[in-house]
DOTOR-38912 format. One line per 2 residues: number of its first residue (from 1); for each residue x, y, z of C-alpha. Coordinates in steps of 0.25 Angstrom, whole numbers, plus 5000, padded with zeros to 4 digits. Layout:
N
NUM = X Y Z | ...;
This chain:
369
1 = 5492 5374 5254 | 5492 5376 5269;
3 = 5493 5368 5281 | 5484 5368 5294;
5 = 5485 5361 5308 | 5473 5350 5309;
7 = 5476 5344 5323 | 5489 5340 5321;
9 = 5491 5338 5306 | 5495 5349 5296;
11 = 5484 5349 5284 | 5484 5356 5271;
13 = 5474 5367 5269 | 5468 5375 5257;
15 = 5457 5386 5262 | 5453 5384 5246;
17 = 5449 5370 5250 | 5442 5374 5262;
19 = 5428 5370 5257 | 5431 5357 5251;
21 = 5437 5352 5263 | 5425 5356 5271;
23 = 5417 5349 5260 | 5425 5336 5261;
25 = 5424 5335 5275 | 5408 5337 5275;
27 = 5406 5326 5265 | 5415 5317 5275;
29 = 5405 5320 5286 | 5393 5318 5277;
31 = 5398 5305 5274 | 5402 5301 5288;
33 = 5388 5305 5292 | 5380 5298 5282;
35 = 5374 5290 5290 | 5367 5300 5299;
37 = 5355 5308 5297 | 5362 5322 5297;
39 = 5355 5335 5291 | 5361 5345 5281;
41 = 5376 5349 5287 | 5378 5362 5291;
43 = 5391 5366 5287 | 5400 5377 5293;
45 = 5412 5380 5287 | 5426 5387 5293;
47 = 5436 5399 5287 | 5444 5391 5279;
49 = 5457 5399 5285 | 5461 5406 5299;
51 = 5449 5397 5306 | 5458 5390 5317;
53 = 5458 5397 5330 | 5468 5390 5338;
55 = 5481 5383 5333 | 5493 5376 5338;
57 = 5507 5375 5333 | 5519 5367 5336;
59 = 5532 5376 5337 | 5543 5370 5329;
61 = 5558 5375 5331 | 5567 5374 5320;
63 = 5580 5382 5316 | 5578 5391 5328;
65 = 5565 5396 5324 | 5549 5391 5329;
67 = 5540 5388 5320 | 5525 5383 5320;
69 = 5524 5369 5316 | 5514 5358 5316;
71 = 5515 5342 5315 | 5509 5332 5306;
73 = 5507 5319 5314 | 5518 5310 5313;
75 = 5528 5321 5309 | 5538 5326 5319;
77 = 5543 5337 5311 | 5532 5349 5311;
79 = 5527 5357 5300 | 5531 5373 5301;
81 = 5518 5381 5301 | 5519 5394 5293;
83 = 5505 5398 5294 | 5491 5394 5299;
85 = 5480 5398 5290 | 5469 5389 5298;
87 = 5473 5398 5311 | 5466 5411 5314;
89 = 5471 5422 5309 | 5475 5427 5323;
91 = 5483 5414 5323 | 5491 5416 5310;
93 = 5493 5430 5316 | 5499 5427 5329;
95 = 5506 5415 5322 | 5519 5422 5316;
97 = 5520 5432 5326 | 5521 5421 5338;
99 = 5531 5414 5329 | 5540 5425 5328;
101 = 5540 5427 5343 | 5543 5413 5345;
103 = 5555 5414 5336 | 5559 5428 5342;
105 = 5560 5423 5357 | 5567 5410 5362;
107 = 5560 5411 5375 | 5546 5409 5367;
109 = 5552 5399 5358 | 5560 5391 5365;
111 = 5553 5377 5368 | 5540 5382 5362;
113 = 5532 5370 5357 | 5519 5375 5351;
115 = 5511 5387 5349 | 5495 5388 5351;
117 = 5486 5399 5346 | 5472 5401 5351;
119 = 5465 5412 5343 | 5450 5418 5342;
121 = 5441 5425 5333 | 5441 5436 5343;
123 = 5455 5439 5340 | 5461 5433 5353;
125 = 5473 5424 5353 | 5481 5415 5363;
127 = 5494 5409 5360 | 5500 5397 5368;
129 = 5516 5393 5367 | 5520 5380 5372;
131 = 5533 5375 5376 | 5541 5364 5381;
133 = 5549 5373 5391 | 5544 5379 5405;
135 = 5539 5393 5403 | 5545 5403 5413;
137 = 5546 5418 5414 | 5555 5421 5402;
139 = 5545 5414 5393 | 5533 5421 5401;
141 = 5539 5435 5397 | 5542 5432 5382;
143 = 5529 5426 5381 | 5523 5439 5386;
145 = 5531 5447 5376 | 5526 5437 5365;
147 = 5511 5439 5370 | 5511 5454 5369;
149 = 5518 5452 5356 | 5507 5443 5350;
151 = 5496 5449 5358 | 5491 5436 5363;
153 = 5490 5429 5375 | 5503 5419 5376;
155 = 5501 5404 5384 | 5514 5397 5388;
157 = 5514 5382 5389 | 5523 5371 5393;
159 = 5522 5359 5402 | 5514 5360 5414;
161 = 5514 5376 5411 | 5505 5387 5406;
163 = 5509 5401 5406 | 5498 5411 5402;
165 = 5502 5425 5400 | 5490 5432 5398;
167 = 5477 5421 5396 | 5475 5408 5391;
169 = 5461 5411 5383 | 5456 5418 5371;
171 = 5442 5424 5371 | 5435 5420 5358;
173 = 5422 5427 5352 | 5412 5420 5344;
175 = 5400 5425 5337 | 5389 5413 5338;
177 = 5375 5415 5333 | 5377 5430 5334;
179 = 5383 5431 5349 | 5397 5432 5352;
181 = 5403 5423 5362 | 5415 5424 5369;
183 = 5424 5411 5374 | 5436 5409 5382;
185 = 5446 5400 5374 | 5457 5394 5383;
187 = 5470 5391 5377 | 5469 5375 5381;
189 = 5454 5374 5379 | 5446 5369 5366;
191 = 5441 5378 5357 | 5435 5378 5343;
193 = 5447 5381 5334 | 5438 5387 5322;
195 = 5432 5398 5329 | 5423 5403 5317;
197 = 5418 5389 5315 | 5415 5387 5330;
199 = 5406 5400 5329 | 5398 5392 5318;
201 = 5397 5380 5327 | 5393 5388 5339;
203 = 5382 5394 5331 | 5377 5382 5324;
205 = 5376 5376 5338 | 5368 5389 5343;
207 = 5359 5388 5331 | 5355 5373 5332;
209 = 5352 5374 5346 | 5343 5386 5347;
211 = 5330 5376 5348 | 5336 5366 5358;
213 = 5333 5375 5371 | 5333 5368 5385;
215 = 5346 5365 5391 | 5360 5361 5385;
217 = 5370 5351 5389 | 5383 5354 5383;
219 = 5395 5343 5384 | 5410 5346 5380;
221 = 5407 5361 5381 | 5422 5367 5380;
223 = 5423 5381 5383 | 5408 5383 5380;
225 = 5410 5386 5365 | 5396 5381 5362;
227 = 5391 5382 5377 | 5391 5397 5376;
229 = 5383 5399 5362 | 5373 5387 5365;
231 = 5369 5392 5379 | 5360 5403 5372;
233 = 5351 5392 5368 | 5348 5384 5381;
235 = 5342 5387 5395 | 5355 5381 5401;
237 = 5368 5374 5397 | 5375 5363 5404;
239 = 5390 5361 5398 | 5401 5351 5402;
241 = 5416 5352 5399 | 5428 5344 5404;
243 = 5438 5353 5402 | 5441 5364 5414;
245 = 5447 5374 5405 | 5435 5373 5395;
247 = 5425 5374 5408 | 5432 5386 5413;
249 = 5431 5392 5397 | 5418 5388 5397;
251 = 5413 5396 5409 | 5421 5407 5405;
253 = 5413 5408 5391 | 5399 5406 5398;
255 = 5402 5418 5407 | 5409 5426 5395;
257 = 5397 5424 5386 | 5386 5426 5397;
259 = 5381 5414 5396 | 5374 5409 5410;
261 = 5367 5397 5406 | 5377 5387 5405;
263 = 5384 5377 5416 | 5397 5370 5412;
265 = 5402 5358 5419 | 5416 5351 5419;
267 = 5411 5337 5415 | 5414 5327 5403;
269 = 5402 5323 5395 | 5404 5309 5400;
271 = 5403 5314 5415 | 5391 5323 5412;
273 = 5384 5311 5405 | 5386 5302 5418;
275 = 5381 5314 5425 | 5368 5316 5417;
277 = 5365 5302 5417 | 5367 5301 5434;
279 = 5379 5291 5432 | 5386 5299 5442;
281 = 5386 5313 5449 | 5397 5324 5447;
283 = 5401 5335 5456 | 5402 5345 5444;
285 = 5387 5343 5443 | 5383 5345 5457;
287 = 5379 5359 5454 | 5371 5355 5441;
289 = 5358 5350 5441 | 5357 5341 5427;
291 = 5342 5338 5429 | 5339 5353 5428;
293 = 5344 5354 5414 | 5334 5351 5403;
295 = 5344 5348 5393 | 5338 5349 5378;
297 = 5352 5349 5372 | 5366 5343 5372;
299 = 5379 5349 5366 | 5390 5341 5363;
301 = 5405 5346 5357 | 5413 5335 5360;
303 = 5428 5331 5356 | 5432 5323 5345;
305 = 5427 5309 5353 | 5413 5313 5351;
307 = 5403 5309 5362 | 5405 5297 5370;
309 = 5393 5286 5370 | 5389 5291 5383;
311 = 5387 5306 5378 | 5381 5302 5366;
313 = 5370 5295 5374 | 5369 5310 5383;
315 = 5367 5317 5370 | 5356 5309 5365;
317 = 5347 5312 5377 | 5347 5327 5372;
319 = 5336 5333 5363 | 5347 5341 5356;
321 = 5361 5337 5354 | 5371 5348 5349;
323 = 5383 5340 5344 | 5397 5348 5338;
325 = 5407 5337 5335 | 5423 5339 5331;
327 = 5421 5324 5326 | 5412 5319 5314;
329 = 5417 5305 5319 | 5413 5306 5331;
331 = 5400 5315 5329 | 5395 5304 5319;
333 = 5398 5294 5329 | 5389 5301 5341;
335 = 5378 5305 5331 | 5375 5291 5326;
337 = 5370 5288 5341 | 5364 5302 5344;
339 = 5357 5299 5331 | 5348 5289 5338;
341 = 5342 5298 5345 | 5343 5311 5338;
343 = 5342 5317 5326 | 5353 5327 5319;
345 = 5348 5340 5317 | 5359 5349 5312;
347 = 5373 5345 5307 | 5384 5355 5305;
349 = 5399 5354 5302 | 5409 5366 5307;
351 = 5422 5365 5299 | 5430 5368 5312;
353 = 5443 5361 5305 | 5445 5366 5291;
355 = 5454 5357 5282 | 5454 5344 5292;
357 = 5444 5334 5292 | 5437 5338 5306;
359 = 5424 5344 5306 | 5415 5350 5317;
361 = 5400 5346 5316 | 5388 5351 5323;
363 = 5375 5342 5325 | 5363 5345 5332;
365 = 5354 5333 5335 | 5340 5332 5342;
367 = 5333 5321 5347 | 5323 5312 5339;
369 = 5308 5313 5343;
């Protein structure tokens, strides 16, 4: 039996039981959605091991040595982590090398609180070291040596301080519906943790939007993860995102993939709903003529809280709704309202987080005649 980090908890895993745990989650979902007219569910599995592309560990100092560690809720003493089988192969290659270097250098190890890894299918890695001390020239010199040893960029963080030695992002490459896409993933920005399942989600979204045509409105676009892939199926795309970091990455990714039919605006979904309803004007939309768009489809990938009531009413205006959800409970609540005007054409699950109770879902809805 091995342990994995699920949120803030340590959970046992056994790769031999992967299919069983997925079946249990699927049965629970079917029971949860029994009151809704959902079609046959498309099931997209994960690799049972080495599926997680990012990870963060506490650094626990004991008996003169540093260790990787994780905490269980309510327990002060952490668990020492010897290996991390759900982490990408690159994370597992870097972990012992980094720990050896930490224990070999007082400058690197002193007041080191945690270590974070961000890796890609394309073979890139980024390591962030977080401290309870200011980072000076001595640390930077030692960190540059460490960066050369690991052949991976290092970032140092402490309170109100960020030291970037080389760069603070990686470039991921994903195969989506037969095409190769490049994505900048910034250290503090949100990225899908399971890259291979992410490829499956993107391919599913592209496949089921090929007949939608017209223009696309996307809320919560993040770094353009879905936007880049979906743009090929629409005349124009208008995307919204509230995070400055994500907006910058999205614009970088549109350019990197030579996509020129997307406009992204930094707004929340609530603000955009107000703008579309004419409640009040927004300076951020002064150069965008909303009335010129022929929106046929809306794509939403909201946080765990799901869609607020005003946004539910907004999406019900569209002929086609593509909804990616990371929370089955809020998805069900939203669908109960949306199904007043729309029918569920396709329903898929994506096992983004094996060995946990979480399931990612994809739903395509079409307006009733």
